N, C-alpha and C positions, 0 to 999 in steps of 0.2 A: 431486707437482702437475705438471700439463702443462708443460713449459718451450720457453720460444722462444728461437730460435737464438742471436740476443748471452747469455739466461741459461747456455746451456750452456758459449760459448766464454769467458766470465769463469771460470764453477764451475770449469770445468777447470785453471784457471789460478789461483786465486786463492793465496795466501802469505800474508797479511796483510788482518784486516777480518771486514768482513762484509757480505753485499749489500743493505747499506740504502741507501736512497738520499742522496744527501748528506754521507754519510759517505766519509772516506777509505779507500782499498782499495789493497791493494798484488796486483801480479800476475808470474806466472814470464812471461821473453817466452823466445821461441823462436827469432826472427831481427831483424834489424837492417837498416834501411835507411841510407845519406848518401849526397847528391848532393855534388857540390864545391864550389859556394855554401856551403852549414855544413860540409862534410863534413873543412875544413881546419881548423877550430877541434874539433871531434871527435875529431882524429888529436892536435891538441897538447894536446889536455885526456887524453887515456890516456897520452902520454908524461909529462905532467908529474903522471900518478898512478904510472908506472914497471911498468903494467902489462904482465905478460909478453906474454899470448897474451890473443882475447877467449875466453869462455865462452859463449855461443852457439853452438845447432845452425848456421844460417847468418849470414853478416852480411857484406853486397855494396858495397862502395866505387863509386859510379856516377861519371863524368863528362860530365856534360850539361848543365851551366847556362853555364859559363864557357867558351866552343868560342870564340871570337875571339879569335886573337892579334895583337892591333896591338903589341906589344910583349913583353916577356920573364916580366912576371908570371903570367897564367895558363898558358904550357907551365910555367916553372916548378914552378905548384903540382901541376899535371896528375903531375910528376914525385915532386915530395912526394909525391904522393897515392898512387902506383904503391909508392915504398918504406915508406910508413906500411901500405898493405895488405899486402904482405911482411911484414913486421917484427911488427904485430899479429896474421897469419892473417887475412884478409879475402879476397874475393875482389875481382878488378876489372875493372869491364867500362871496356873502351878508350875514348875520346875517337871520337867517331863511332858507338859502339855502341848508342844512342839514351837517351832518356829513362829514367829509371830505373823508374817505375810500372810499364808497359807489357813493359818487359822485362823488371820481376822477376815479373811471373804468367806473362809464359813462359815462366821459365827457372827461377824458385825457388819462387814460391807454392806453399803445401800449404795444403789445406781441413785449420779444427779446429787452424791454429795460431796463435799469440800475434806482432804484428811493432812493434816502434815504429821510426818514420824522423825524422830531422831533415830532414823537408818537412813542408810540412800537408799534402800532397795524400796522404798514408801510406793514409791510408784508401781509397785504391784499391784496394786490395788485397782488401776485404771483397768485391768482384765475384767471390770463386771460395769465400768462405767463412772466409775469416781475419777474426777481429780485429786491426786495425789502428788504428794512432793515431798523429798528429802532436804532433811533440815539439821542445822544443828539444836541441842539439845535446849537451848535458850530461847530461841525462836519457837519452841512449841513448849517449852514452859509460857511466854509469851501469851501463843494461844490460847492456854488451858485459862489462862487468866481471863480471856476474852476478846483480847485488844487482834487485831488485824494481822495479817503476815504478808507482810511486804516481798515482793520478787519484783523482777524486770519484764514485763511485758514481755513473751516468748513471741518469735514464728511460729507459728502449726504448719507444722512437714506432714502433708497428705503421703502415708504410703499406702498402694493401693494393690490390694493382692488379687491373681488370677490363679486359676488353674488346680489343680489337688498335688498333693505330697505322693512322692512315688515312695514303696517299700523301703523300710530302711531312713527313709529321712523323715525328722520330727523337727516340731516348734523349735527347739534348741538351735537348726540348723538355718531359721528362719533370721533370727536375731545376729549369729554368729554371720551369715549374707551380710547384714546391714554397715556390722563390726568389720569383714572385708574389705566392704566398698568405701567405707569412710574412716575408720579409726576412732580411738578412744576421743579423739575431742568434736567429731564430727556431727553432736548432738549439742552443739554447748546453745545456751540460747535460744532452744528451740521444745516447743513439746512434738512429739508423734503421734501421728493418729491413722489408725490403722482403718481401711473401708477396703468395699469393692467383692463380688464375688466369693473371693477365696477362702473369706472368713469364713463359709460354710464349713469347712474344715478342720478350723480351730477351736475345741471344746476352750470352756472356760477356763480351768486350768493350762491347757495351750496360750494363751494368750496370755495366762500368768508368768509363763517360761519366758515373754516375749516382753512382756511389760518392766519384768523385775532384770532383766538385763537392758533396758531405754538405760539404766543406769551408767553403763559401761561406757555409752556413746556419749556421756555429758550430760544427755537429756536432762530439760526442767523437771518433765513427767511424761507419759506418757499413757494414753488414752485408745480405746474401745466403745463402739457404742454399746447400749445396751440394749439389748435385742433378743428374740425366743431363745437364743442358745443360755443368754443369761437367765431368763425365767427357768432355763430346765434345769440350770446349776441351783440354783436357788428353792425350788421346788425341792430335786433330791438332798436339799437340805432343810429341808421344812419350814422355809422364809419365802414361801410364793410372795407372801403380803407383801415384803420389802421391795417386790419388783416396779418399775414405772420403766415402760418405753423413753431412750435416747436415742434419737438416727441422726442422722446428717440431716438438713433437708433438700431434696433433689436440686442440683443444680450447684451445692456449698462447692466453694473452691478453698485452695490452700494456700499461703505463702509459697511454699517450696512443693516439690510433687516426684514421687518417685514411684517406679511396680516393680512391683515381686512376682514372676511368673513361677508358683509355688511350681510348677511338675519340672521347672527345670534343674533344679535344686539336687544336692549330692550332698552326701556327708564331709561335715567341716568340722575341724579343729582349730584351736588357738594354740599356738605354740606357745613356751616359754618365752617372756615375761611378762604378757599384757593381752588383756582379752583381744586386741587387736589384730594380733600377728597370728591371725587367721589363712588358712590353704586347705585345700583337700586332704583327706583323711590319706587318699592315695598317696600323696606326696610323701608323707614320713610314713608310709605303713612298712611293716618289717623291723621297726625299731622294737629292743627288747622292753620289759615294762616291770615294776614292781610292787607298783600297787595300783587300784580302782577304787571310787569311791563314789557310790551310788546318792542321789540325795541334796539336800539343803533346798533352800527357799529359790532357787533359779530353774530345779526339776523337781516341783514336789508332789504333783498328781498321782493320785494311784496308777495309771498306766504308765507312769514313768517305773515303778518298781514291780508291774506287774508284768511289761513285757519282758524286762528283764528275769523275771522269775522263767515266763514259757521258754527261753530263751533257753536258761540253763537245766531247766526240765530232764532230769534223767542223766544230767551230764556232773562233768568235778572242774571247775576254775582250775590252771594251768598251777602245780604246788609251789612256783617261786612265786605268785602273786597273792597279794594282799588285800581282798575283796572285802571291800565294809559296806554296811549298808544302815544309812541313817535316814530312818523313816520321819517325812518333814512334821505329822501331827500324830498324837495320840490313836486320832481318832481312822491316819490311813493305816496305821499299826494294827489298829483292832479288825480295818477290811481285809489286811493284808490275811493276818491270821483266820478270820472269820470264811476268809474266798478257797483256804490252802496253799495263797503264792507263796505264804511266810516258809512252809515246811520245806517246799525246792528251792526256796534261796540258799536257805540253812542249810540241806543234804548239799547243794553244789559247792557248800564250802564258805559261804560267806558269814563276815563276821557284826554283827546285830548290836549297833551303837543304840545309843538315848536319842528320841524324837527333838531333835535338836540342831544348831545350827557345826556345832564340833570341828568337824575338819576347816569348814570354808573360811573358820575365822582362826584356824588356829589352834583350836584348841583340842590338844589332840588329835589323834592320825597325822604325826610327821610323818613321811616318806624316809625311806632309809639315804643313805649318803650315796649322790650319785645316779640314782635310780630316779624313773620316769615312774609318774601319779600319773594315771586319769581322771578327771574329777566333772561331774554335773552339775558346777557350781559355778558361782561368776564370774571369778577375779582370780586371777593367779599371778598377783605381784612379786617380785621378789621377796622369797622368805616370809611370805605371809602365810606358809604351811606350817611353819615352826620348821623345819630346817634349813638354815641359811643361804644354802646353795642349791635352792630346789630344780626340783624341773618339772613341772609341774603343766600338763596340757588339760583343756577345755572342752568338752563334745557332747554328743548327745547320749544317753543310757544305752541305745543301741551300740555306739562304738565302741561304750564304755564296755558294754556286757562280752561284747565280740572280742576283745582285746583282751580280757580277762580267761576267757576259753582257752586261747592259744597262747596268751605270756606275749603277745608283740603288739605293737598297734595293727588296728586291723579293720579292714574297710567291711561294714558288715555284711554288705551285697557278696563280699567275697565265700563265705560262712556257710555251707549244707545244709542248711535250713531253712526249714520253710518259715515267709517271715509271719509271724505272730499276729494273728487279729483280736484285738482287743475290745473287749462288752464290757460296759460298764454293768456292775452288780443291779439286781433289782432290790433288795436288798438295804436298807437303810442304815449305818452305822453310827447313828450320828450318839457322841457322847458330851455334855456340858458339866462334867460333874469334878473337873479340874479347870471352873472358871469360876472367880469367886466374885460373888455381886457388890458391887458400893451399899456401904452402908446407906443406911438413909439422912437427908437432911437432920440437921442437927446433934444425931448420934457421932458423930466424925468426930464433933470438935475437940474432944475429952481426951482421943488417940493422942498417946506419946509413940513419936517414931523411936525405932527400936534401933540405935549408933552404937555397932560395937568397934572396938580401939582400932579401926583401920578407916575407922568413920573421920576423914577431917573436915572442916567448915570450910567454905570455898574461902581464899584467898582476896584479900582487898587490893583492887588497882589504883595506881595516883592516874590523875588528870591529864591528859594530853598537854605537854610541856611547848614551851616556845622555842626550841631548840633540841635537836636529834640529833645522835653523833656517836660514833662509836666504831669499832672494826666489824668488818667483814667476816663474820665467823665461817660460811660456807658459800661456795659458791657453787649450785648445781644445775642441770641441766634442764630438759624438755617431761614433759607428763611425769615429773615427778609423786608419788603418792602421798598418803597420809598414814600409808602402812610403813611409808621409809620415814616419815616426821616422827609417828608415835607408832609404835608398833603394836599390833596385837599378839592375841597367844598365852598362852598358858603363865609362861614366866610373870609377864606385864599385866595384862587386861585384871588381873586380881587388884590391883592398886587403884582401880577406877576412879574410886572414892576417895583418895587421898591426893592431891593434885603433887603434894612437897615431893611424896615416894614415887610414883610412877613420873615424874619428869626427868628421873636419872637414867631415864629410856630415850628422851628425845633426841631424836635424828639416831637411832643407835645403829641401822643397816648402811648409814651410810657414813657416821666417823664416829666410834663409843668414846671417843673423848671431848665430844662438844659439850656435854652434861659442865664436865670439869672447865672447859674453858669460859661455857658459859658463865659461872659462878663465879670468873674472876672481874669479869665486867661488869658485874650487874648492880654492884655497889658507883660504880664509875661511870653509871650514865647510859648502859648495856650496849648491845649489841643491832646489827640488822644481819640478815641473808638475801642471797641475790639467787634467783632462777631466770631457768627460760619460760618455753610455752605451757601450757595448762597444768602449772602449778598447784598442788593440790588437789587431783582428781580422786575418786576413789569414795573412802568409807567418808560418812558425816561427824565422825567423832570430833567434837570439840574440842577432846583434849586436845590436838595435833594442835589448834593456837592455843589451849591453857596456859600448859605443860612450857612450851617455849617462851611463853608471856611470864611465865612465872618467874625465870632465870633471866630476864633483862631482854626480849627479843621487844624492837620495839618498831621496827619498819621492817618491810621485805618489797623490797625492788625486784618485778619478775616482768618477762615480755607479756604472759595472761595470765589469768588465773581459773580453777574450779570453779564454779557459783558458789558452791556449798561452803567450801574451804576460806573464799575472801568474806562471805560473809561473817565467817567464822571468827575470821581475825580482827573486824569493824569490832563485835560482838564485845569482845575483851579487850580493844584498845592497843589493838598491832596495827598500824600504819599501813593498808596496801597499799603499793606502788606500781603504776607500771611503767614502761621508758617510754618519752616522748620519741624518742626517735629509736625501733629496736635496734640501730647496729651499736647503741651506746650499752650495749650489753659486754661487749667486748672492751669495754673501758673500764672494766673493774675485774679485779680478780679479788681471791682470798687474800684477807690480810691489810686490805686496804683499811685505811682510815677516811671514813664520809662523815658529813657533817650537813645537817639542812638546818637553815632561820626560820624567822619568823614562819614557822607550823600552824598557829592557831589561825595569827590572821589568814594567811594565804589560803589553808583551807574553807576558811570562814568565807571568804571571798570569790573561793570557785576558781583561783590563779592556780595556774601549773606550780609546782615547786623548783627549786636549783639545787641538786646535790654538789656539794663540792667534795672532788676527791683530793683528801688534802696527801695521799699518800703519789700519787702522778701528777699532779697540778693542773688537773683538769676538772671541766663545769658542763655539768647536763641537766636538762630538765626533765620531768617526771610529772608523770599525772596522777589524779587521785580518784577521778569519777564518783564521788560520795555523794549522794543528795543530801537534801539539807537536813533529812531527819537522820543521815547516818553523820553528818558532822557532828551533830547534837551528842551522838550515843560517841564518839572519837575526843570529844571535849571533856564528857564526862567520864572517861577514863572505862566505863564499858554499858552494857546496854542494861544488866540490872543496876548498877547506882546510877542510871538517868530515869529508871521507874520507881526507885527509891523517894528520889527525891519527889516525882510525882505525884505519889502516894500518900508523903507527907501530909500533913493537916498544914492549911495557913498557917500562919504567926497573927497572932489577938493584935 
């Protein structure tokens, strides 16, 4: 039968299971990506596993998130990550080299390969025909150890692109259109595959914009074909030898089909505080703004800064607006300088920042109180910017720059400026000097890990018990993000390699007394939390499972879960349960005492569990939906405990 690109990628790497939608499959993984906000835990996990050397074709450790060095913590972690890269055989991308996703596409991505990354925007690599999936750090560590990556076989969502983008409309508006149609949960259980004649309009970095923000739809991944445009891109990077053609067969079909006529799109914007809260820019035009931030992994291409440079050339941004520019990679920064764009940006009032994630992860660039911030970033969850009551809007570079010039949200079509035509430079600015290659085999074995005083060993978690019970410390609504469960930002992320310390910030955005109340339950059997739909959307950071687990969280009961967070809960022994009847959500309140009996026996048998609400005197059924493999993880208390047991030598 004719096959689409996603099926070709899955079939060529399938090592366990069958390609039946909804069934668990195991995939061979060729590459891994880790960044410093999550990679420290991955390296501690590799250390706990006594892994001699990674077994993937390519693994890269990037330092791109925690770049502010207000004290010793981040700087210490950079040295730890460098030593871990040497110890375990990874490439190391130095601080300031750039954001992991565009740098990986530029230097390491190969069409037809698979990758898992401890960052939810890892699917950006699908722009060049890879199957790239975001995952929790422990799953990435297992892939680095040569183990298959397990996931549920998704539906393939074919998105046919036709027509041509109008002036002032760009790739960001394409993915915002899908978010406008389907919201932040519309892609759950699906891989998006783009096809059709409209692809000719999109460069490899335009495709990166779209693939990156597929994560905001909740999609497992996004894939594009590896076509002539991918060859052109790799050739511009001096890597044309890595190109392979990967196209859908004529007559290939999809489980779900949709079409976008690019010629009908207009500038769009996501209002606070969700990437799915999308409206036309003209609906909110005229609102005064205080900040514009260009850059991030969601708009990392040269044209995403060159077009704004052409827009502001000879002009000055509004005196009330902080005009922040974050080049996504050192290579892009060098090109901006070499081609003259950088001077135009700086002359127009740009505040130039490091090549890194910066404000996207709340690492600086927090907006002023009650001021609107327009960003070309992928997320605007509440408080993610670093300002608790923030007003972050997501938009294209064109819309952001137009608004920086006027001081109010502005549809770029309303500017009295000729649309700037971007032409890629003929000269290559490739610079690999800040990429440190892995040590040769055997030379890595004697490397000592450099652990500063803020780096703590992983806590050990006890196996699942027969009974789970305790108070419901929190009852939450729909679309709770991992930023709300365990915040990012300059105050919190420096503790990412110290679980007892970072646990103090658990659910900080929702209830700043959660830590204190959780500690009261920890030695008395723990506690539970309850949530609505799509619990745990957003970042892949496993700290959002690890830290509450450390504080005694034993189970989460929700109407539904986001994929990565659900798996992270399992990996660290927190039982994720869904209401058998979604209406039972109304039968639980914060403070209720819940009790579950025969937990270990029931999950072994694949049976539903019965929750006894002792406060209200009612019972209801919940489901666990664990595979046989995941049941073993839960019973052991964590995936790393199970791995240790499997790796232990047999008794004589």
